[in-house]
Backbone as XML, in Angstrom:
<?xml version="1.0"?>
<chain id="A" units="angstrom">
  <residue number="1" name="LEU">
    <atom name="N" x="0.768" y="-1.034" z="0.058"/>
    <atom name="CA" x="0.003" y="0.007" z="-0.138"/>
    <atom name="C" x="0.708" y="1.223" z="-0.048"/>
  </residue>
  <residue number="2" name="LEU">
    <atom name="N" x="2.026" y="1.004" z="0.601"/>
    <atom name="CA" x="2.946" y="2.387" z="0.549"/>
    <atom name="C" x="3.426" y="2.710" z="-0.704"/>
  </residue>
  <residue number="3" name="LEU">
    <atom name="N" x="3.474" y="1.493" z="-1.502"/>
    <atom name="CA" x="4.045" y="1.510" z="-2.935"/>
    <atom name="C" x="2.896" y="2.060" z="-3.791"/>
  </residue>
  <residue number="4" name="LYS">
    <atom name="N" x="1.744" y="1.801" z="-3.629"/>
    <atom name="CA" x="0.517" y="2.155" z="-4.303"/>
    <atom name="C" x="0.781" y="3.785" z="-3.951"/>
  </residue>
  <residue number="5" name="GLY">
    <atom name="N" x="0.491" y="4.291" z="-2.569"/>
    <atom name="CA" x="0.435" y="5.634" z="-2.470"/>
    <atom name="C" x="1.664" y="6.508" z="-3.090"/>
  </residue>
  <residue number="6" name="LEU">
    <atom name="N" x="2.837" y="5.737" z="-3.366"/>
    <atom name="CA" x="3.925" y="6.566" z="-3.948"/>
    <atom name="C" x="3.551" y="6.744" z="-5.565"/>
  </residue>
  <residue number="7" name="ILE">
    <atom name="N" x="2.858" y="5.754" z="-6.123"/>
    <atom name="CA" x="2.606" y="5.685" z="-7.257"/>
    <atom name="C" x="1.520" y="6.948" z="-7.488"/>
  </residue>
  <residue number="8" name="ILE">
    <atom name="N" x="0.745" y="7.008" z="-6.889"/>
    <atom name="CA" x="-0.441" y="8.027" z="-6.719"/>
    <atom name="C" x="0.124" y="9.449" z="-6.595"/>
  </residue>
  <residue number="9" name="ALA">
    <atom name="N" x="0.859" y="9.577" z="-5.624"/>
    <atom name="CA" x="1.744" y="10.798" z="-5.409"/>
    <atom name="C" x="2.761" y="11.369" z="-6.576"/>
  </residue>
  <residue number="10" name="TYR">
    <atom name="N" x="2.881" y="10.556" z="-7.193"/>
    <atom name="CA" x="3.789" y="10.963" z="-8.434"/>
    <atom name="C" x="2.624" y="10.801" z="-9.712"/>
  </residue>
  <residue number="11" name="GLY">
    <atom name="N" x="1.571" y="11.012" z="-9.742"/>
    <atom name="CA" x="0.651" y="11.302" z="-10.721"/>
    <atom name="C" x="0.404" y="10.084" z="-11.625"/>
  </residue>
  <residue number="12" name="LEU">
    <atom name="N" x="0.579" y="8.972" z="-11.115"/>
    <atom name="CA" x="0.227" y="8.007" z="-12.118"/>
    <atom name="C" x="-0.889" y="7.151" z="-11.692"/>
  </residue>
  <residue number="13" name="GLU">
    <atom name="N" x="-1.378" y="6.271" z="-12.479"/>
    <atom name="CA" x="-2.703" y="5.384" z="-12.199"/>
    <atom name="C" x="-2.068" y="4.061" z="-11.717"/>
  </residue>
  <residue number="14" name="VAL">
    <atom name="N" x="-2.468" y="3.512" z="-10.612"/>
    <atom name="CA" x="-2.195" y="2.401" z="-9.791"/>
    <atom name="C" x="-2.654" y="1.259" z="-10.572"/>
  </residue>
  <residue number="15" name="PRO">
    <atom name="N" x="-1.901" y="0.501" z="-10.899"/>
    <atom name="CA" x="-2.395" y="-0.844" z="-11.711"/>
    <atom name="C" x="-2.883" y="-1.838" z="-10.796"/>
  </residue>
  <residue number="16" name="LYS">
    <atom name="N" x="-3.566" y="-2.560" z="-11.254"/>
    <atom name="CA" x="-4.763" y="-3.196" z="-10.375"/>
    <atom name="C" x="-4.048" y="-4.853" z="-10.107"/>
  </residue>
  <residue number="17" name="VAL">
    <atom name="N" x="-3.044" y="-4.477" z="-9.742"/>
    <atom name="CA" x="-2.100" y="-5.839" z="-9.057"/>
    <atom name="C" x="-1.506" y="-5.525" z="-7.832"/>
  </residue>
  <residue number="18" name="HIS">
    <atom name="N" x="-1.364" y="-6.707" z="-6.935"/>
    <atom name="CA" x="-0.834" y="-6.361" z="-5.578"/>
    <atom name="C" x="0.911" y="-6.300" z="-5.588"/>
  </residue>
  <residue number="19" name="ASP">
    <atom name="N" x="1.466" y="-6.759" z="-6.682"/>
    <atom name="CA" x="2.974" y="-6.295" z="-6.559"/>
    <atom name="C" x="3.091" y="-5.423" z="-7.393"/>
  </residue>
  <residue number="20" name="VAL">
    <atom name="N" x="3.427" y="-4.145" z="-7.337"/>
    <atom name="CA" x="3.551" y="-3.199" z="-8.054"/>
    <atom name="C" x="5.165" y="-2.435" z="-8.521"/>
  </residue>
  <residue number="21" name="GLY">
    <atom name="N" x="6.017" y="-3.620" z="-7.789"/>
    <atom name="CA" x="7.336" y="-3.230" z="-8.328"/>
    <atom name="C" x="7.901" y="-2.954" z="-9.499"/>
  </residue>
  <residue number="22" name="LYS">
    <atom name="N" x="7.249" y="-4.009" z="-10.668"/>
    <atom name="CA" x="7.795" y="-4.090" z="-11.913"/>
    <atom name="C" x="7.129" y="-2.744" z="-12.553"/>
  </residue>
  <residue number="23" name="PHE">
    <atom name="N" x="5.801" y="-2.060" z="-12.085"/>
    <atom name="CA" x="5.484" y="-1.105" z="-12.640"/>
    <atom name="C" x="6.145" y="0.172" z="-12.368"/>
  </residue>
  <residue number="24" name="ILE">
    <atom name="N" x="6.669" y="0.061" z="-11.129"/>
    <atom name="CA" x="7.435" y="0.963" z="-10.613"/>
    <atom name="C" x="8.789" y="1.337" z="-11.618"/>
  </residue>
  <residue number="25" name="GLU">
    <atom name="N" x="9.354" y="-0.072" z="-11.635"/>
    <atom name="CA" x="10.645" y="-0.039" z="-12.345"/>
    <atom name="C" x="10.216" y="0.382" z="-14.257"/>
  </residue>
  <residue number="26" name="ARG">
    <atom name="N" x="8.968" y="0.319" z="-14.677"/>
    <atom name="CA" x="8.820" y="0.368" z="-15.769"/>
    <atom name="C" x="8.503" y="2.171" z="-16.171"/>
  </residue>
  <residue number="27" name="GLU">
    <atom name="N" x="8.031" y="2.615" z="-14.859"/>
    <atom name="CA" x="7.747" y="4.079" z="-14.984"/>
    <atom name="C" x="8.992" y="4.830" z="-14.184"/>
  </residue>
  <residue number="28" name="LEU">
    <atom name="N" x="9.808" y="4.311" z="-13.928"/>
    <atom name="CA" x="11.189" y="4.826" z="-13.309"/>
    <atom name="C" x="11.361" y="5.994" z="-13.341"/>
  </residue>
  <residue number="29" name="GLU">
    <atom name="N" x="11.272" y="6.682" z="-14.586"/>
    <atom name="CA" x="12.097" y="7.815" z="-14.948"/>
    <atom name="C" x="10.812" y="9.335" z="-13.955"/>
  </residue>
  <residue number="30" name="ALA">
    <atom name="N" x="9.563" y="8.568" z="-13.491"/>
    <atom name="CA" x="8.685" y="9.370" z="-13.038"/>
    <atom name="C" x="8.950" y="9.691" z="-11.495"/>
  </residue>
  <residue number="31" name="PHE">
    <atom name="N" x="9.890" y="9.024" z="-11.053"/>
    <atom name="CA" x="10.156" y="8.784" z="-9.707"/>
    <atom name="C" x="11.583" y="9.559" z="-9.389"/>
  </residue>
  <residue number="32" name="PRO">
    <atom name="N" x="11.896" y="9.863" z="-8.120"/>
    <atom name="CA" x="13.216" y="10.628" z="-7.433"/>
    <atom name="C" x="14.058" y="9.696" z="-7.657"/>
  </residue>
  <residue number="33" name="GLU">
    <atom name="N" x="15.152" y="10.093" z="-7.594"/>
    <atom name="CA" x="16.710" y="9.289" z="-7.210"/>
    <atom name="C" x="16.718" y="8.309" z="-6.235"/>
  </residue>
  <residue number="34" name="ILE">
    <atom name="N" x="16.280" y="8.385" z="-5.205"/>
    <atom name="CA" x="16.048" y="7.381" z="-4.277"/>
    <atom name="C" x="15.570" y="6.163" z="-4.500"/>
  </residue>
  <residue number="35" name="ILE">
    <atom name="N" x="14.384" y="6.308" z="-5.410"/>
    <atom name="CA" x="13.544" y="5.189" z="-5.869"/>
    <atom name="C" x="14.401" y="4.643" z="-7.026"/>
  </residue>
  <residue number="36" name="LYS">
    <atom name="N" x="14.813" y="5.493" z="-7.873"/>
    <atom name="CA" x="15.752" y="4.690" z="-8.780"/>
    <atom name="C" x="16.974" y="3.865" z="-8.509"/>
  </residue>
  <residue number="37" name="LYS">
    <atom name="N" x="17.578" y="4.411" z="-7.396"/>
    <atom name="CA" x="18.609" y="3.580" z="-6.965"/>
    <atom name="C" x="18.316" y="2.701" z="-5.857"/>
  </residue>
  <residue number="38" name="ASN">
    <atom name="N" x="17.212" y="2.548" z="-5.518"/>
    <atom name="CA" x="16.600" y="1.206" z="-4.710"/>
    <atom name="C" x="15.666" y="0.289" z="-5.583"/>
  </residue>
  <residue number="39" name="ILE">
    <atom name="N" x="15.478" y="0.514" z="-6.608"/>
    <atom name="CA" x="14.365" y="-0.177" z="-7.246"/>
    <atom name="C" x="14.754" y="-1.787" z="-7.468"/>
  </residue>
  <residue number="40" name="ASP">
    <atom name="N" x="15.963" y="-2.264" z="-7.162"/>
    <atom name="CA" x="15.762" y="-3.677" z="-7.019"/>
    <atom name="C" x="15.531" y="-4.374" z="-5.742"/>
  </residue>
  <residue number="41" name="ARG">
    <atom name="N" x="15.876" y="-3.382" z="-4.805"/>
    <atom name="CA" x="15.586" y="-3.955" z="-3.440"/>
    <atom name="C" x="13.749" y="-3.594" z="-3.335"/>
  </residue>
  <residue number="42" name="ILE">
    <atom name="N" x="13.259" y="-2.449" z="-3.911"/>
    <atom name="CA" x="11.849" y="-2.359" z="-4.077"/>
    <atom name="C" x="11.100" y="-3.433" z="-4.611"/>
  </residue>
  <residue number="43" name="LYS">
    <atom name="N" x="11.706" y="-3.688" z="-6.033"/>
    <atom name="CA" x="10.980" y="-4.964" z="-6.514"/>
    <atom name="C" x="10.975" y="-6.267" z="-5.899"/>
  </residue>
  <residue number="44" name="TYR">
    <atom name="N" x="12.358" y="-6.534" z="-5.142"/>
    <atom name="CA" x="12.068" y="-7.682" z="-4.396"/>
    <atom name="C" x="11.226" y="-7.784" z="-3.121"/>
  </residue>
  <residue number="45" name="ILE">
    <atom name="N" x="11.315" y="-6.785" z="-2.295"/>
    <atom name="CA" x="10.316" y="-6.508" z="-1.090"/>
    <atom name="C" x="8.841" y="-6.821" z="-1.530"/>
  </residue>
  <residue number="46" name="SER">
    <atom name="N" x="8.627" y="-6.105" z="-2.596"/>
    <atom name="CA" x="7.319" y="-5.929" z="-3.108"/>
    <atom name="C" x="6.482" y="-7.226" z="-3.726"/>
  </residue>
  <residue number="47" name="ARG">
    <atom name="N" x="7.818" y="-7.871" z="-4.094"/>
    <atom name="CA" x="7.444" y="-9.479" z="-4.638"/>
    <atom name="C" x="7.265" y="-10.160" z="-3.391"/>
  </residue>
  <residue number="48" name="VAL">
    <atom name="N" x="8.201" y="-10.423" z="-2.676"/>
    <atom name="CA" x="7.970" y="-11.263" z="-1.418"/>
    <atom name="C" x="6.940" y="-11.034" z="-0.382"/>
  </residue>
  <residue number="49" name="LEU">
    <atom name="N" x="6.582" y="-9.679" z="-0.218"/>
    <atom name="CA" x="5.447" y="-9.484" z="0.713"/>
    <atom name="C" x="4.088" y="-9.754" z="-0.333"/>
  </residue>
  <residue number="50" name="ARG">
    <atom name="N" x="4.115" y="-9.313" z="-1.211"/>
    <atom name="CA" x="2.667" y="-9.974" z="-2.245"/>
    <atom name="C" x="2.748" y="-11.474" z="-2.386"/>
  </residue>
  <residue number="51" name="LYS">
    <atom name="N" x="3.469" y="-12.037" z="-2.140"/>
    <atom name="CA" x="3.174" y="-13.357" z="-2.272"/>
    <atom name="C" x="2.493" y="-14.203" z="-0.702"/>
  </residue>
  <residue number="52" name="GLU">
    <atom name="N" x="3.487" y="-13.368" z="0.262"/>
    <atom name="CA" x="3.204" y="-13.986" z="1.525"/>
    <atom name="C" x="1.756" y="-13.199" z="2.035"/>
  </residue>
  <residue number="53" name="ARG">
    <atom name="N" x="1.461" y="-11.930" z="1.611"/>
    <atom name="CA" x="0.466" y="-11.355" z="1.997"/>
    <atom name="C" x="-1.079" y="-12.489" z="1.486"/>
  </residue>
  <residue number="54" name="GLU">
    <atom name="N" x="-0.803" y="-12.673" z="0.084"/>
    <atom name="CA" x="-2.036" y="-13.533" z="-0.562"/>
    <atom name="C" x="-1.908" y="-14.919" z="0.465"/>
  </residue>
  <residue number="55" name="ILE">
    <atom name="N" x="-1.207" y="-15.559" z="0.959"/>
    <atom name="CA" x="-0.976" y="-16.578" z="2.120"/>
    <atom name="C" x="-1.746" y="-16.598" z="3.249"/>
  </residue>
  <residue number="56" name="ALA">
    <atom name="N" x="-0.948" y="-15.330" z="3.554"/>
    <atom name="CA" x="-1.597" y="-14.854" z="5.192"/>
    <atom name="C" x="-3.151" y="-14.464" z="4.909"/>
  </residue>
  <residue number="57" name="PHE">
    <atom name="N" x="-3.510" y="-13.537" z="4.181"/>
    <atom name="CA" x="-5.024" y="-13.201" z="3.912"/>
    <atom name="C" x="-5.911" y="-14.383" z="3.560"/>
  </residue>
  <residue number="58" name="TYR">
    <atom name="N" x="-5.389" y="-15.233" z="2.637"/>
    <atom name="CA" x="-6.356" y="-16.447" z="2.347"/>
    <atom name="C" x="-6.270" y="-17.666" z="2.846"/>
  </residue>
  <residue number="59" name="GLY">
    <atom name="N" x="-5.174" y="-18.002" z="2.884"/>
    <atom name="CA" x="-4.422" y="-19.093" z="3.607"/>
    <atom name="C" x="-4.674" y="-20.425" z="2.709"/>
  </residue>
  <residue number="60" name="PHE">
    <atom name="N" x="-4.684" y="-21.694" z="3.045"/>
    <atom name="CA" x="-4.929" y="-22.712" z="2.252"/>
    <atom name="C" x="-5.728" y="-23.689" z="3.085"/>
  </residue>
  <residue number="61" name="GLU">
    <atom name="N" x="-6.281" y="-24.687" z="2.703"/>
    <atom name="CA" x="-7.068" y="-25.819" z="3.381"/>
    <atom name="C" x="-5.857" y="-26.167" z="4.389"/>
  </residue>
  <residue number="62" name="ASP">
    <atom name="N" x="-4.830" y="-26.572" z="4.176"/>
    <atom name="CA" x="-3.920" y="-27.092" z="5.287"/>
    <atom name="C" x="-2.909" y="-26.268" z="5.709"/>
  </residue>
  <residue number="63" name="PHE">
    <atom name="N" x="-3.136" y="-24.957" z="5.515"/>
    <atom name="CA" x="-1.991" y="-23.968" z="6.102"/>
    <atom name="C" x="-2.917" y="-22.524" z="6.647"/>
  </residue>
  <residue number="64" name="ILE">
    <atom name="N" x="-3.051" y="-22.815" z="7.934"/>
    <atom name="CA" x="-3.701" y="-21.516" z="8.964"/>
    <atom name="C" x="-2.666" y="-20.531" z="9.192"/>
  </residue>
  <residue number="65" name="PRO">
    <atom name="N" x="-2.800" y="-19.195" z="8.505"/>
    <atom name="CA" x="-1.690" y="-18.754" z="8.919"/>
    <atom name="C" x="-1.325" y="-18.257" z="10.285"/>
  </residue>
  <residue number="66" name="SER">
    <atom name="N" x="-2.320" y="-18.161" z="11.215"/>
    <atom name="CA" x="-1.930" y="-17.756" z="12.537"/>
    <atom name="C" x="-1.139" y="-18.636" z="13.287"/>
  </residue>
  <residue number="67" name="GLU">
    <atom name="N" x="-0.902" y="-20.148" z="12.650"/>
    <atom name="CA" x="-0.481" y="-21.242" z="13.053"/>
    <atom name="C" x="0.709" y="-21.426" z="12.397"/>
  </residue>
  <residue number="68" name="GLU">
    <atom name="N" x="1.030" y="-20.907" z="11.243"/>
    <atom name="CA" x="2.233" y="-21.209" z="10.550"/>
    <atom name="C" x="3.230" y="-20.115" z="10.356"/>
  </residue>
  <residue number="69" name="TYR">
    <atom name="N" x="3.047" y="-18.983" z="10.798"/>
    <atom name="CA" x="4.072" y="-17.951" z="10.862"/>
    <atom name="C" x="4.801" y="-18.030" z="12.117"/>
  </residue>
  <residue number="70" name="THR">
    <atom name="N" x="6.342" y="-17.843" z="11.852"/>
    <atom name="CA" x="6.917" y="-17.677" z="13.147"/>
    <atom name="C" x="7.241" y="-16.091" z="13.608"/>
  </residue>
  <residue number="71" name="GLN">
    <atom name="N" x="7.764" y="-15.858" z="14.717"/>
    <atom name="CA" x="8.008" y="-14.541" z="15.184"/>
    <atom name="C" x="9.059" y="-13.743" z="14.227"/>
  </residue>
  <residue number="72" name="GLU">
    <atom name="N" x="9.987" y="-14.981" z="13.922"/>
    <atom name="CA" x="11.149" y="-14.372" z="13.055"/>
    <atom name="C" x="10.471" y="-13.641" z="11.434"/>
  </residue>
  <residue number="73" name="GLU">
    <atom name="N" x="9.480" y="-14.646" z="11.144"/>
    <atom name="CA" x="8.906" y="-14.264" z="9.991"/>
    <atom name="C" x="7.947" y="-13.212" z="9.982"/>
  </residue>
  <residue number="74" name="ALA">
    <atom name="N" x="7.589" y="-12.912" z="10.919"/>
    <atom name="CA" x="6.710" y="-11.675" z="11.245"/>
    <atom name="C" x="7.634" y="-10.621" z="11.260"/>
  </residue>
  <residue number="75" name="GLU">
    <atom name="N" x="8.664" y="-10.441" z="12.225"/>
    <atom name="CA" x="9.544" y="-9.460" z="12.346"/>
    <atom name="C" x="10.199" y="-9.329" z="10.892"/>
  </residue>
  <residue number="76" name="ARG">
    <atom name="N" x="10.534" y="-9.922" z="10.262"/>
    <atom name="CA" x="10.942" y="-9.878" z="8.861"/>
    <atom name="C" x="10.245" y="-8.815" z="7.754"/>
  </residue>
  <residue number="77" name="ALA">
    <atom name="N" x="8.917" y="-9.194" z="8.020"/>
    <atom name="CA" x="7.956" y="-8.494" z="7.416"/>
    <atom name="C" x="7.680" y="-7.297" z="7.510"/>
  </residue>
  <residue number="78" name="ILE">
    <atom name="N" x="8.009" y="-7.244" z="8.908"/>
    <atom name="CA" x="7.859" y="-5.492" z="9.424"/>
    <atom name="C" x="8.872" y="-4.761" z="9.089"/>
  </residue>
  <residue number="79" name="SER">
    <atom name="N" x="10.238" y="-5.548" z="9.123"/>
    <atom name="CA" x="11.314" y="-4.867" z="8.767"/>
    <atom name="C" x="11.130" y="-4.455" z="7.186"/>
  </residue>
  <residue number="80" name="PHE">
    <atom name="N" x="10.642" y="-5.394" z="6.571"/>
    <atom name="CA" x="10.410" y="-4.936" z="4.954"/>
    <atom name="C" x="9.629" y="-3.925" z="4.445"/>
  </residue>
  <residue number="81" name="ALA">
    <atom name="N" x="8.485" y="-3.619" z="5.553"/>
    <atom name="CA" x="7.703" y="-2.470" z="5.399"/>
    <atom name="C" x="8.356" y="-1.203" z="6.272"/>
  </residue>
  <residue number="82" name="LYS">
    <atom name="N" x="9.123" y="-1.426" z="6.836"/>
    <atom name="CA" x="9.634" y="-0.137" z="7.403"/>
    <atom name="C" x="10.886" y="0.323" z="6.625"/>
  </residue>
  <residue number="83" name="GLU">
    <atom name="N" x="11.113" y="-0.754" z="5.864"/>
    <atom name="CA" x="12.128" y="-0.264" z="4.673"/>
    <atom name="C" x="11.625" y="0.346" z="3.495"/>
  </residue>
  <residue number="84" name="ILE">
    <atom name="N" x="10.389" y="0.058" z="3.408"/>
    <atom name="CA" x="9.751" y="0.792" z="2.283"/>
    <atom name="C" x="9.116" y="1.924" z="2.442"/>
  </residue>
  <residue number="85" name="ARG">
    <atom name="N" x="9.034" y="1.881" z="3.902"/>
    <atom name="CA" x="8.342" y="3.185" z="4.398"/>
    <atom name="C" x="9.102" y="4.281" z="4.493"/>
  </residue>
  <residue number="86" name="GLU">
    <atom name="N" x="10.570" y="4.078" z="4.840"/>
    <atom name="CA" x="11.384" y="5.035" z="4.716"/>
    <atom name="C" x="11.637" y="5.514" z="3.409"/>
  </residue>
  <residue number="87" name="LEU">
    <atom name="N" x="11.799" y="4.633" z="2.284"/>
    <atom name="CA" x="12.025" y="4.955" z="0.925"/>
    <atom name="C" x="11.009" y="5.767" z="0.438"/>
  </residue>
  <residue number="88" name="VAL">
    <atom name="N" x="9.578" y="5.749" z="0.735"/>
    <atom name="CA" x="8.456" y="6.379" z="0.367"/>
    <atom name="C" x="8.437" y="7.840" z="1.060"/>
  </residue>
  <residue number="89" name="ASN">
    <atom name="N" x="8.743" y="7.745" z="2.140"/>
    <atom name="CA" x="9.140" y="8.985" z="2.727"/>
    <atom name="C" x="9.972" y="9.880" z="2.178"/>
  </residue>
  <residue number="90" name="GLN">
    <atom name="N" x="10.859" y="9.193" z="2.034"/>
    <atom name="CA" x="12.371" y="10.091" z="1.428"/>
    <atom name="C" x="11.723" y="10.644" z="-0.212"/>
  </residue>
  <residue number="91" name="ALA">
    <atom name="N" x="11.143" y="9.771" z="-0.800"/>
    <atom name="CA" x="10.394" y="10.152" z="-1.924"/>
    <atom name="C" x="9.479" y="11.242" z="-2.012"/>
  </residue>
  <residue number="92" name="LEU">
    <atom name="N" x="8.833" y="10.983" z="-0.943"/>
    <atom name="CA" x="7.473" y="12.090" z="-0.798"/>
    <atom name="C" x="8.372" y="13.365" z="-0.459"/>
  </residue>
  <residue number="93" name="GLU">
    <atom name="N" x="9.476" y="13.489" z="0.306"/>
    <atom name="CA" x="9.888" y="14.865" z="0.552"/>
    <atom name="C" x="10.456" y="15.594" z="-0.417"/>
  </residue>
  <residue number="94" name="ASN">
    <atom name="N" x="10.596" y="14.675" z="-1.734"/>
    <atom name="CA" x="10.952" y="15.745" z="-2.930"/>
    <atom name="C" x="9.828" y="16.057" z="-3.272"/>
  </residue>
  <residue number="95" name="ILE">
    <atom name="N" x="8.681" y="15.905" z="-3.219"/>
    <atom name="CA" x="7.617" y="16.539" z="-3.593"/>
    <atom name="C" x="7.293" y="17.656" z="-2.821"/>
  </residue>
  <residue number="96" name="LEU">
    <atom name="N" x="7.129" y="17.602" z="-1.438"/>
    <atom name="CA" x="7.124" y="18.656" z="-0.737"/>
    <atom name="C" x="7.881" y="19.687" z="-0.494"/>
  </residue>
  <residue number="97" name="SER">
    <atom name="N" x="9.480" y="19.297" z="-1.052"/>
    <atom name="CA" x="10.177" y="20.329" z="-1.078"/>
    <atom name="C" x="10.608" y="20.989" z="-2.660"/>
  </residue>
  <residue number="98" name="GLY">
    <atom name="N" x="9.704" y="20.427" z="-3.577"/>
    <atom name="CA" x="9.617" y="21.050" z="-4.881"/>
    <atom name="C" x="10.557" y="20.622" z="-5.714"/>
  </residue>
  <residue number="99" name="ASP">
    <atom name="N" x="11.436" y="19.353" z="-5.025"/>
    <atom name="CA" x="12.540" y="18.762" z="-6.312"/>
    <atom name="C" x="11.978" y="18.082" z="-7.092"/>
  </residue>
</chain>
């Protein structure tokens, strides 16, 4: 959702997909340098979290999310989200400062 907010903030239409990393890469010229130089990391995190989000939200017959994820996996997901939040915040500062 942070990445989708970034896309909106830079005046682009949000694609109707969960993993927007490839979209951001295709539209990279619309974004500031902080996004450009971190695009590989952004794509990786977006892909990982999208896959895990689908499993966590919908589960499977033999996969109950609340029973399957470890504390370490939860902390990793939180760390990824914080990393993306920091990149998005820096990118949004460019808009606010007029760069």
